[in-house]
N, C-alpha and C positions, 0 to 999 in steps of 0.2 A: 662763533668767532670769539676773539679775545675781549670784545667790548662788553660781554655779559658781566664780567667782574667789575668793570668800570661803572656800569649802570647800577649795580647793586650798591656800590660805595656812594654813588651820587644820590640815590634815593635815601640812603641812611643819613647823609649830610643834611639834606633838605628836611627830613623828618625831625632831626635834632634842632635845626634852626626854627622850624614852625612851632615846636613844642617848648622852646626856650623863652627867656625874657627878652624884652626890647619892643619898642613901638613898631608900627607898621613900616615906617620909612627906613628904620635900621634894618629890619628883616628884608625889605625889598632890595636895599643896597647890597647887603651881604649875600642875598640870593643871586643877584646878578653876577657877583664875583665868583660864586661857586659854579654857576652854570657855564660861564665863559671859560673857566678852567677846564671843566669837563668836556666842553665842545672842542677846545684846542687839542686835548688828548685824543678825542675820538677822530678829529680831523687828520691827525698824524697817522692813525691806524688805517684809515680808509683811503685817503688821497693817494692816487697812483696804484692802488691795489685793485685786483679783479676779484669778483665774487665767484664762488664755485658754480653757481647757476644764476640765470637771470631772475628766477623766482626769489633767490636770496637777496639780490640787489633790490628788487621791488619791495620785499618785506622790510629791508633796512630803511629805505627812504619813505615808505608809507607808514611804518609803525615805530621804528626805533628812533631815528633822528628827530622826527616831530615831537616825540615824547619828551625829549630833552630840550629841544629848541623852543617848544611852547612855553617852558618855564622862564626862558630868557625874555620872551615877549611879554609874558604875564608880569614878571617883576618890574620890567622897564615901564610898562604902561601903568602898573599899580603905583610906582614911585611918582610918576608924572601926575596921575589923578589925585593922589593923596597930598602931594606937596602943594597943589593949587586949590585944595578943598577949602571953602570959606570957613572962617572961624566964628561966623555969626550964629544966629538962632537955628533951631532944628529945621524950621521950614525952609530956610535958605540952603541949608546943607542937603535936604531932601531934593529940592529943585535941581541943584548942581549934580547930585549923584544920578538922578533920573535922566538928566540930559546926557550924562556919560554913558548910561545904559543904552539910550537911543542911538548914540553914535556907534557903539559896538555892534548893535543889532543891524545897523545900516550896512555893515560889512557883509553880513550874511545875504542881504538882499542884492548887494552889488555883485556877489559871486554865487548867485542862486543855482546856476547850472552845475557848477562843480560841487557846491555845498550838498545838493541833493544826491549827486553821484557818490560822494564820500559817505553821507549819512545812511544811505540804503545798502552800503557794503558792496557796491558794484565793483567789477574787476575788468570789464571789457576794454577799458582804456588805460589800464595800469602800465602797460609797456610804453605808452606815450608819456604818461604823467610821472612815472617813478623810475625811469631808467636814465642814467646820465647821457648827456649829448643831445637830448631833445629839448631845445629851448623854446620858450613861449615868448611871443612879442610883448605880452603884458608884463610890466614891471611888478614885482611883489610889493604889497602894501608896506610891509615892514622891511625897510632897506638896510638891514644889518649887514656888516661887512662880510660875515660868513657866507652870505648868499652869492657873493661875487665869484667865488671859486667854483667853476663848473665841474671840477673833479670831486667836489663834496656836496653837490646839490643837483636837484632835478627841477623840472619846471613847476611842480606843484607841491613838493614836500614843505615848502615855506607856507603855502596856503593851508595845508593840513595843520601845521603848527599854530598858525594864527587862529584857526577855528577852535582848536583845543584851548588856547590861551584865552580867547574871548569868552568861551563857555565858563572857564574858571572865574574870570573877572566879573561876568554878569551875576554868577552865583554869589560872589563876595559882595558886590555892590547892592544886590537885592537884600542880603542879610543886613547890611548897614542901614538901608532904608527902613526895613522892618523894625530894627532896634530903635531908630529915631522916631518912627511912627508910634511905637509902643510907649515911648517917653512922653510924646505929645498927648496921647490918649491912652493912659494906662488901662489895661484890660482888667475888668473885675473878675477876680478869681475866687472861687469858693473852695476853701480847704476841704480835702476829702476827709470823710468821717474817721477813718482809721487806716493805719499803714497796711499795705498789701503784704500778704504772707508768701507771695509768689516771687521767685527769682529767675531771671533769664540766665540760663546756663550755656546757651549757645554763644556764637561769636557776636560781637557788637555790629559788625558789618552785615551779618544775616538779618538781624532785627531791623536795621535801617533799610535794607532791601524790602522787607515785608512792610515797613512803615510807608515807603513811597508807593508800593504796589496798592495798598489800601487807599491811599490818598488819590492815586490815579483812577481807581475804580469808582470813586464818588459814592462809595457804599456807606459812608458815615456822614450823618447830617445832610444827605443829598449832595455832598460835594462842596458844602459851604464852609466847612471847617478848614483852617489853614494848617500847613505842615508843622508850624511851630507849636500850635496847641496840641496836635496829635502826638508830637514828639514828647511834650511835657507829660501827657497822659501815660505814654508807654514807659517813661522813666519812673513815674510814681508806681504804676501798676506792677512793673517787673523789677523794681529796686535796682535800677541801673542808670549810669550817666552816659548818655549817648555822645557826649563831646560835640565836636564840630561835624554834625551829620550832613551839612551842606557839602563840605569837602569830601566826606566819605562817599556821598552819592556821585560826585564827579569821578572818583576812582572806580566806582562800580560801572559807570558809563564807559570808561576807557578800557575795560577788560577786553583782551584780545579774543578770548573764547566766549562762552556763554555769559551774557550780561545778567541773566536771571538765574544764577547758579543755585541759590537757596530755594527759590520758587520751584525750579525744576526738580530739586531733591524732594521737596514736599509732595509734588505730584507723584513721583516714583514711589515714595514710601506709602502714600495713601492707597495707591493702586495695589501695592503688595499686600497691605492690610486687608483690603476688600477681597482680593483673590484668595488669601489664606482662609478667610471666613467662608468663602464659597466652596472650599474643598470638603 
């Protein structure tokens, strides 16, 4: 459908915003304006229209609209959280941010049944959840005015958007807490003896996927090393700046196809190598 070009322009605008100058409140405010403009355009394209198939309608309301709408929820909540953040010492800020994380995680517990349905990639109730006209008695947590239009919403696309938004917010807040903790208790780092002669020549996203896989496996220091320390080691060892790897990991998690694209490729290439040696 026509919305693919709109989505591409939207992602480009947000990338420019995130990589540009300005404090977090400016970016949140600007982000809200960008997302609202995109949603209004998308709303005009979809409202009153019929999809070619029901599967197309389900795909739009399960994957496409939440991808955009989640950014509105994210920036709105981010603005609210950061504008009320205490300006006192680090300990007070950490307590405040941790309390915000707990509130966000409570949403997952309150919506556990649907959360588990969505997380495991289930499809059996998609017709009920993501086709227009099937209303739910429960009001959505985020009562933005876009949700009122039943020609542009289903009973659960707002919940999916909220799950995606809260995932992003929790990652952001945890990074803020980590940074504040490191300021409170600076970690003793011993400089490596000499610079590495190795260079990572694959994509940055692939290395981040590998980084998180190794961290999840608990194969390094028995799982006691944190992701930040591992990322720092990767950056030194492979002469690369991983940038905001927390945000990249969120993007990896939101992939519509294989979430472990690079790891799958590694398995395939290793199998090919071993098979060729057996010949």
